[in-house]
N, C-alpha and C positions, 0 to 999 in steps of 0.2 A: 293640486295645482297643475293650472293648463301650462304648455310648452308649445313654443312655436319656432321656427327656422327664421334666421335675421332676415333671409331673402321675403319670405312670406310677410315678416312683421313690417317691412319697408312698403310692400303694397299695399297693406291693410291697415296702417298705423292709425289714422285718424278713427277708423271704426272700432280697433281694438281698445283704443284709449276710452271710446265712449262704452263699451263693453266693462271694463275694468271699473271705470266710474259706478256704474249702476250695479254690478254683481258684487262688488267690493273684493274681489277675488284676485290675488296677484298673478300676473303672466312671466314665467320663464322664457328668455328669448336666448337661444342657442346659434352658436355659429361653428359649423363643420362638428357639428355633436357636442361641443361643448358650451357650457353656459357663460354668457359674457353680460348679460344685464338682466334687471328684473323690474318690469313695470308694476306698481304698486298705486293703489287708490290714494289720493291726498286727502288729508284731513280737512275737513271744512272749518275755516275761522267763526269760531263763536260770535254769533251778532253781525257777521258782516264787517267790512272796512270802514265805511261810514258809520259814525257815532260809537266805534268802539272804546273809546276813551271818555265818553260823556261822564260827567260827574266825580271825574278823577285828577281834573286839574282846577288851579283857581287863578284868576286874573287879578292880580294888585296893581294898584296905579292905572296910569292914562296909557292905552296901548297906542294912541296915536301921536303921543308926544316924543318928541327926538330923545335917543336915548343918553346924548351928553348935551351938555350945555351949549349953546351957541359960541361962545366964546372961545372953547377946546376943537372947533372943528379943524383948526388950521394945523393941530398937532397930528391930523389923520391923513395929510396930505404925501 
């Protein structure tokens, strides 16, 4: 595992994040010789964000109709 001083990490943060992402190897960040944090690669969400619930939901009824009848609208005020 690679290690880096906090001051160096601060100066090179964006580049180091890209390196950890591509190499998939964690990076230990030390401050005054003591470990304070670890930068690890994030897991990619399967299939991305858009469409991840495709096929898991079912629409029943009219999605454009009001949720409550018009006569009961006064009770929501």
